[in-house]
N, C-alpha and C positions, 0 to 999 in steps of 0.2 A: 504493500500500500504506500509506504514511504517512498519507495523507488518510483512508483507511478506518479506520485505527487511531485517528486523532484523533476521527473521527465517533463511533466506538464508545465512546471515553472520555467524550465529551460526553453521549451517551445514558445512559451509566452514572451520570454525575454528576447528570443531570437526574432519573433514577429514584431515586437516593438522596435528592436534595432533595425529591422528591415524597413519598417515604415519611416523611421527617422532618416535612413539613407535615401529612400525614394523622395521624401520631402526636401532633403538637402539638395539632391540632384535636380529636382524640379525647380527649386529656387535658383540654382546655378544656371539653369537653362533660360530662365526669365531674363528678358533684355529690356533696357531702357532705349526706346526708339525715338529719335528726333525726326519729326516730319515738318518739312517746309511745304505748306499747303496753300493752294489758291484761295484767296478770300471768298471767291464765288461759291466755294464748297462749304463754307463755315457752318451754315445752318444744318446741313446734312451731317457733317462731321461731329457736331455736338451730340447727335444721336448715335452715330456709328462707332465712334472711337470707344466709348464705354463698353459697347457690346464686344468689340474686338479684345479689349483688355480683359474682360471677364472670361471670355472663352479661351484666350491664349495664355494668360498669365503675364504677358508683356505689359509694360507701361509705355505710354506714348506722350511725348511732349510735342505740342503742336504750335507752330508759329505761322501766322497768316500774313500774306502779302499778295500783290498781283504777280502774275507769272513772269512778267518782265524782270521784276526785282528778284524773284526767286532764281531765275536763270543767271543773273549777274552774281548772286551769292554763291551759287554752285561753281561758276566760272572762276571766282577768286578763292575758292577752297574753303568756304565757311563750313562749319561742322553740320552734317546732316546725314541721316541714314536713308531717307526717302524724300523725294521732291516731286511736286506736281508742276509740270510744264506743258507746253504745246508740242505737237509732233515735230514742228519745224525747229523749235528750241532743243528738243531732244536730239535731233540729228546734228545740230551744230555742236552741242555739248559732247556728243559721242565722238564726233570727228576730232574734237580737241582732246579726247581721252579723259573727259571729266565725268562721264557716266558709263556704267557697264553696258555692253551691247546685249547681254543676255536678258535684261528686263526692260520691256517696253509695253506697258499695259494701259490701254485706253479705258478710263473708268467712267467718263461722262462727257456730255457736250451741252452747250447752251447757246441759243441764238440771241440776237439783239432785238430790243423792243423800244417803242416810243411811249412816253408817258407825259401826263399833265397833272396839275394840281387836282386834288379831290373835288369832284363836282363841276369841273370846267368842261366846256364844250370840246368834244373830241373831233379833231380834224379828220378828214377822209384820207387814209394812207393805204387804201386797199389795192392801189396800183402804183407803179413807179411815177406816173404823171401826177397822181394825187399826192404822193409823198413829196415830190418836188414843189408842188403848189403849196402844201402845208408849211414847208420850210421858208419859202419865199414870203409867205404871209405872216410868219411868226415875228414877234417883237424881238425875241432873243432866244438863243438855243444853247443848252448846256451839254458840253462834251468833255470827257476826261482827257487829261493831258497825255498825248502820245510820248512826249519826251521824258515822262516819268514811268514809262513802261505799260501804259494802258493799252490793252489790245483793242478796246472799243475805239479809242481815239485814233490809233494807228490805222484802223480800217476805214473809219467814217470820213476823216478829213480828205484823204485821196478820193473816196467815193463821191463826195460833193463835187470835186473837180471833174471826175469822169461823167457825172450827170450834167455838167455844164452850168452849175449854180454856185460853184465855189467862190468866185469873185463877188457875186451878188449877196451872199450871206456871210462873207468873211467878217464884216463889222458887227454882225449879230452874235457871233460865237462867244460864249462864255466858257473859257477853258478852265476847268476845275482841277483840283488835285486828283491824282490817280489813286484814289483810295475808295474802299467800299462805302457807298452811300453819299459820296460827294456831289454827284450830279443831282441826286434826289434832293439833297439839302438846298442846292442852288434854286431849284424850281419851287420848293416849299417856301423859301425865304422871299421869292419874288424876283430873284436876280435873272431868271429865265422863265419863259412861259411854256417851253417844251424841252424835253430832255431825252437823252439816250442812255441806256445801260443794258445789262444783260437781263433777260426775261425773268429769271428767278428772283432777282433783286426787286423788280417792280411788283411781282406777284405778292411777295411777303410784306411789302411796305403798306402801312395803314394810312399814309399821308398823301399818296398819289393814286391816280387811276391809270391803268394800262390802256393805251389807245389801241395797241396791237403790235404784232411782230413786224419787222421790216418786210416789204413785199418779197415774195419767194425769189424773184429774179435777182434781187440784190442782197438777200439775206446772207449773213456770215456767222458761222458757228465757231465758237472757241472750244477746242477739243482738249480735254484734260488728260494728260498722260503721266503715268507714274514711272519714275526713273530712280535708279539706285546710284548715288554718286560713287565715283571710283574710290573715294576716301572713306566710305561708310564703315563704321565700326561694328554695326549690327546688321549685316546684309541678310542673313537668313530670316531674322525676325522682320526686317523691312519687306522682304519678298512675300512673307506670309501676310503682312498687312496689305500690300498691293493686291494680292490675290483676293483677299476678303473684300476690298473696295470694288472689285469687279464681279462679285458674287450676285446671285439673284436677290438676296436680301438687301444688299447695298443699292441695287438698281431700283428697287421699290421705294427706298428712302429718297434717293435722288429724284425720282419721278414726283414724289410728294412735295418736293421743294422747288419744282419748276424746271428741273434739269432732265435731260434725255440720256438714255443709254448710249454709250459711245459706239 
């Protein structure tokens, strides 16, 4: 009887020791991941990152900026394990050896929209001609600064020239800071009576009305692509996060925030 009790105690002690080893190993595998994330994805990431952390055991430190700024940070070697950029930026960074070629995961995309203050009359932008007419009749137009890395401004200002109205509306342009919410703030404050930003940002704002997306013939999508910097310290965990952000669960969350699957 004593021998049996002794054996049971030994087995119990071994089991406890085994659990301790497993817990220690699990903790050792957990990583602290630094994510440089497009500000456009913030509302979705607020929901998705806690889910990933709970499921994986990894922790994620997120820093938000526009993808132009993120690209420059990766180019100069700032610390990051995962970065969200555009496909063109990924190609440029990969060519320069700044991101690994093995990870290029498109996670979402979003088009541009036109907005006005809450309750204002909506101009007709259902066609390219209607779009041009609306801008020519506008008192002032809010566009984010392309020189600060805004993908919206980088597309729109040359677009105005291609449409033949660049010179006519140049004096009307209110160039805002290239940060999340800046063009909306300009319209809400009355500095501009019409503005442009990404669709998801307009949809979630309680202060403005969505007039509509740009006409299909001139619509432009910002595509968000996950990249692992060459200097990443937690590449395996970063790759797991990138895969999660491309999962069906993530797609549903992105869709609920006004984004589309990539």
